[in-house]
N, C-alpha and C positions, 0 to 999 in steps of 0.2 A: 504319613506312611504307617501302615499297620505293622504289628509285630511280625506277622508272617512275611510281609514284604521285606522287612529289615533282615530277617533270618535268611531269606532267599538271597538278598544282596550280599550278606556276609558270606554265605556258602559259595556264591559265585566268585567273589573275590578270592576266597581261600583256594578254590579250585584252580583259579588262574595262577596264583602264586605257586601252587604245587606243580602245575603243568610247566611253568617257567623253570622251576628247580629241576624237574625231571629232564627237560630239554637240555639244560646246561650240564647236568651230570652225564647225559648220554653223549654230548659233544666232548666233554672231558675224557670219558671212557674211550671214545673212538680215537682221540688224539694220543692218549696214553698207549692204547693198543698198537697204533701205527708206529710210534716211537720204539716201543718194545720189540716189535717185529723187525724194525730197521736195525736194532742193535743185535738181534739174534743172528747167529751164523746161518748161512744158507745151505751148507753141505750136510748130507745125511750122517757122515762120520762125526762131524763136530757136534751136531745135535744129539746123536746117540751118546756121545761122551758126556754131554751135559746131563742127559737124563740119568745116566748111571753114576756119574761122579758127584752130582749135586747132593743126593741123599747120603753118600759116603762122607761128604764134607760137612753137611748141615747137621746130621745126627750126632757125630762126635763133638761138634762145636756146642750143640745144645747140652749134651751130657757133660762136657767140660765146664760149661757155664754153671749148670746146676751143681756140679761137684764143687766148683770153686766157691759158689755162693753159699751153699748149705754145708756140705760135709767138711770142707777144708776150714772154713771159718768157724764152724762149730767145734772142731777138734782143737783149733788154735785157741779159741776162747776158753775151753775147758783146761787145756794145759796151762794157759796164763793164769787162770783162776787157781790152779793147784800151786803154782809157784808163788802167787800172791798170798795164799793161805800159809805157806811155809814162812814167808817173810813176816806176816802178821804174828805168827807164833813166836818167831825170834824177837820181835818187838815186845811182845808180852813177857817173854823171859827176861829181857833186858830191864823192863820196868818192874817186874816182880822181885828179881834178885839183884838189888843194887850192890850187895856185898862183893859181888864178882867184879872187882875194880878194873882189872885189865881185860875183862870179858873173854878170858881164856876158855871157860866152859862153853860160853855162847858160840865162840868160833869153832870149838871142837864139835859140838853138836851139829852146827851148820855144815861142817866139812864132812863128818863121818856119816851122819844120818840123812842129811838133806842134799848133799852134793852141791852145796853153795859155798862160795868164798865170801866171808863177811869181815868187815873192818869198821870200827867205831872211830870216827874222825872228830876232832874238837869242833866246837861251834864255829861255823863259817857260813856265809851266804851260799845258796844253791847256785850252780852254774846257770847261765842264761839259756833258756829253752831254744833249741835250734828248730829249723823248719821241719815239719813232719813229712816223711816220705808219702807220696801220693798213693802208691799201690801197696804199702806195707800194712798187712793185717795185724802183725804182731804189735806194732806201736799202738794202734787203736785198742787192741784187746788188753794189753798191759795197763794202759792209761785208765781204761774204764774200771778194771778190776781193782787197781790200787786205790782209785778214788772211792770205790764202794766199800772195800774191806778195811783199808787202813785209815783213810780220811785225813791224812797228814800231807803237808807240802812235799812234793817229790820232783825228781828229775830223772829221765831215762834216756839212754842212748842205745838204739837198736841198729845203728848204721856204722859206727866207728870200727868195731871189730866184728868181722863176719861170724866168728865162732862163739863169741860171748855177748851177753847182754848186761849192760851196767845200769844199776838202779841205785839212786840216792834218795833217802827219805829223811826229812828233818824230824827228830824226836822231840818229846815234850821238854826235855832239859836243854834243848838247843843243839845237841850233838847231831852229827850226821852219820846215819848207817849206810855204808856203801856195800852193795851186794853185787857179786858177779855170778851169773847163772849161764850155763850152757844154752845156746840158742835152741837146741833140740828139746830141752825141757819145757819150753814155753811156746814152741812153734812146730807145726806139722811139716817138718823139713823134707820128708820123703814123698810128698805128694807129686813131685815132678816125675817120679817113676811112672805113675799112672798116665800122665800126659805123654811121656816119651813112648810108652807102649801103644797108646792110642794113636799117636801120629805114625808110628812104624806100621801098625796094622792098616791104617788108612792108606798109606803109600803102597803097601803090598796089594791091597784090594784095587787101588787105582791102576797099578801096573798090570794086574791080571785083566781088569776091564779093558784097558787099552789094547792089549794083545788079542783078547777075544774079539773085540769089536773090529779090529783091523782085519782079522781073518774072516769075519762075517761080511765086511764091506767090500773086500776084494772081488768076490764073485759078482756083486752088483756093478762095480766099476768095470769089470771085464765084459759084462753084458751090455753096459752103456757104450763101451768102446766098440764092441762088435756091431751094435746097431748103428753107431755113427759111421763106421767104415762101410757097412752095407748101404747106408743112405748116400754115401759119397761115391758109390760104385766101385769100391775097392774090395779086394779079396779078403774074406774073413777066414784067416788061417789059425789053426790051433785052439779054436774056441770049443769048450765043452762045458756042460752043466756042472756046477760045483756049489758048495755052500748049503744053506738050509733048504728044507723041502720046498718052501714057497719060492725061493730064488731058483732052485732047479726047475720047478714047474714053469716059471716065467722064461727061463733059458730054453727049455724044450719047446715052449710055444713059439719063441722067436725062431728057433731052428726050423720048426715045421712051417712057419710063415715064410721064411726065406726059401725053403724048398718049393713051396707052392708058387711063389713069385717066379723063381728061376724056371720051374717046370712050365709055367704059363708063357714065359718069354720064349723058351725053347720051342714050345708047341706053335706059338705064333710065328716065330722065325722059320720053322720047318714048313708050316703051311704056306707062308708067303714065298718061300723059296720054290715050292711046287707051283704056286700060281705064277711066279715070275718065269719059270721054265716054260709053262704052257703058253703064257702070253707072248714070250719072246719067240716061241715056235711059230705062233700065228703071225706075229709081226714080220718074221723072216719070210714066211710064205707070201705075205702081202708084198714085200719088197721084191721077191722073185717074180711075182705076177706083174708088178708094175714095170719091172725091167723088160718084160716081154711085150708090153703095150707100146704103141707108137707114141713118140713125144708129142705133147700138146699141153694147152693150158689146164685141161682136166687132169692129165697125168701129173703135172707139177703140183697141182692143188692136193691131189691124193697123197703124193710123196711128202708134202709138208705135214699133212694130217698124220701120216704114219710116224714121221720123225717126232712130232709133238706128243703122240701117244706113247712113243718109246721113252721120251723124257718124263712124261707123267708117271709111267709105270716105275721108272727108276726112283722118282721122287717119293712115290707112295711107299716103296720098299724101304727106302732110307729112313722115312719117318717112322714106319712101323717097327723096323729093326732097331733104330737108334744107336747103332754101333755098340750094342751092349756086350757083344762077345769079346771086345778088345780088353786086354789086361792093362791096368794102370801102370805107369812108369814115370820115373823122374824126368821132367822135361824142362828145357830152357825156354821159358815163355818169351823172354826178350828176343831171342833169335826167331822164334815162331812168328811173333808180331812183325818183325822186320821182313820176313819172307812174305807174309800176307800183304804187307804194305807194298813190297816190290811187285807182287802180282797185280795189285790194283794200279800201280804206276804204269805197268805195261799195257793196261787197258785204256790209258789216257786220262785217269783221274789223279790229279796232284794229291799226294798223300804224305802226311808227316807222322812219324812214329816216335814215341817217348816212353821210357820205362823207368820206374823208380823202385828200389828195394831189391831183395834177393831174387835172382831170376829163376831159380829152379823150383818147380812145384810138381807134386805127384798127381798127374791127371792121365786120362786116356788120350794119348797124343792126337790120333787121327780124328777122334770125335770132337775134341776141343778145337782143333784146327777148323773142322767143318763148321762148328758153332760160330767162331769169330769170322770165318770167311763168308758165311751167309749174311752176317750183319754188314760186312764191308761191301759185298756185292750189292746189297740193297742200297747202301749209302752211295755207291758209285753210280747206280742207275739213276738216282734222282738228285744228286748233288754235283757241284763242280769241284769241290774241295773236300778232303777227308782228313780227319785227325784221329789217330789211334793212340790211346794212352793206357799204360799198364802200371799198376802199383800193388805191391805186396807188403803186408805187415805181418805180425805174429799170428793173426787169425784168418785173414781173408786175402784172396787175390781178386783185384778189381780191374776190369778192362772196360774202357769206354770207347765207343765209336761215334764220332760227331761228323755231321755233314751240314752243308749250307743249302739244302734243298727246301722244298715247300713244307716239309714236316707233316705231322699227323695231328688232327684235333685231339684234345685231351680226352674227350668222351669216347673216342674210337681207339685209344691206345691199347686197351685191354682186349678189345675184340680182334685185333689183327693177329693175336696169337692163336686164334681158333683155326683148326685145320680146314683147308679148302676155302677159307674166306678171302674174298678179293674186294678191295675198296675201289670204288669207281669215282667217288666225288673228289677226294683229296689226294690220296697217294696210294697207288696200287703197289703193294709191297712185293708182289711176285708177277709183275707184268711179263707176259709171255711164258709164265710157268704155271705151276699147279696150285699156288697159294699156300705152300708149305714151308717157305724159307724161315720165317720167324717161329713157326710151330716146331720145326726140327731144332732150331737153335735153343728154344726154351726147354725142349725135351732133353737135350744133351746137358744143358746147365743144371736142370733138376736132377738128372741122373748122377751128377757130381755133388749133389747136396746143396746146390746154389739156386740162383734165380736171375732172371733178366727183367729189367724195367726200362720203360721209355720215358723221356722227359725232354724239355726244351734244351737245345744246344746253344752254347755261347756263339757258335758260328751262324746262328739264325735258323737252322733247320732242326733236325731230330738228333737226340742223343740216346743211344742204346748202351745200357750199363749191364755188364755181366759180373756177377759177384758169386764166387765159390769159396768154400772153406779150404784151408790148406792143412 
C-alpha cells in the first residue's frame, strides 16, 4: 500500500470517528433538550417569571461569590496580617527587654496601644489543636500569617468565644504568650450587611416583577377564556381589550372575528328563514291543490312527495341554523338522557340509561337534546337494543350511544358526517330522511367546543361518542 493510500485510509477512519462522535453528541443534545423542556413549566406566567427572576437571582449570586472569594477574603487576610504583626512586635519586645520580669510594660503597651490582652504563662504544652471550621476564613488566615511572620509553634481558637480570638504562641524560652484579640480586628465582620441588603433588594425586585407580570398576564388569560367560551357556544360577557398594545391588538382582532362570525350566522339564518317562508308557501299551495284533486294512487304519491319535501326543508333549515340562537343554560344531563331513553322506549326500542358524575352541565338544552336524540333515533332505526351512558369529570361531559345493529365500516365512519350523504351498502344513517342526522349532531357538538366520534360498540353494533368540555 502506497503512502497516499495509507493517508486516505487514515483520513477515512478519522472521518468515521468524527461522524460517530457528532451523531452521539447530537443524540445527547436532543435527549437533554427534551428533558429540559419536560422540566420547564408550560404556562406563560411561570415562564415569564423564570425569565425575569433568573437574572435577579443569578446576578447577585455571582456578585456575592466574587465578593466572598475576593474582597471578603482579602480584607480578612489583611486584618489577620495586621494583628499578627502586632503579636510579632510584642514577641520582639519580650525577647529584647528581658529585664521586665513581670511583663508589665509589655501588657500595658498591648492593652493601650494595640487593643490586645496579653499574658505570659509559664512553660507548658500547647493545647491539642481542635478541628478546623470548614467555612471559617479567619482560622485559615490567622494560621497562615502566624506561620509566616512568627514561625513558632502556636494554637488558636476562633470558635470558642464569638467576640474574641484566643492565640497561644510558644516562645523561645518555653513560656507561652496568650493573646486575646477582638474578632473584628482580624475579621471582616460587617460583610453580612452587604449580603442582607443584596437579598432585600432581590426580594423587592422579585415582588415587583411578580405584580407586574400578573397584571400583564391577566389580559391574556381573559382573552383565552373569552375565546374558549365563544368556542363552546357560550355568551362572552364583560370582555374588553386590556393590557399591552400587542394584547389589545389580539383582543380587538378576536372581537372583530366574533362579530364577523355572528353576522355571518345571522345573515344565513335570516336568508334561510326567508327561503323557508317561500318554500312553505309553495308547499301549502301544493297541499291545497292536492286536496282539490280526486283521490287516487297518483294523488297519494304526490302527497307523500310533498310531505317528504316538507321534512327535507325542515332538516335543511335545522342543519343550517344549528340552533345557534339558543342561550346556554345549566342543564341536568341525567334527566335529559332519561327522557330521551323514555322516548326511544315508546318507539319500541329497549333502552338502558346510566349516568355517572355531577349531572348539571352548562349547554344549550334544546340543541344538545337534538344532538343526542338524532344519535338515539339512528340507533333505534337499525338496532334492537340501545344503551345510553353519560359521564362527567372535571373537564369533559361524555355521552355514548350504543346499539346492536349492523354498524358502519371503519373506512366509512368519517364520511357519514358529510351533509346529504346516504350510505346504501352497509347502514343508511338517515333512511327516509335527508342524510343530515349525524351532520346536525356533529355541528351541534362542535358548536359546544366538542366532537362526535364513531367506533365499535360492545353490543356488537355502532357506538357514537359525544364529548364536550364543561
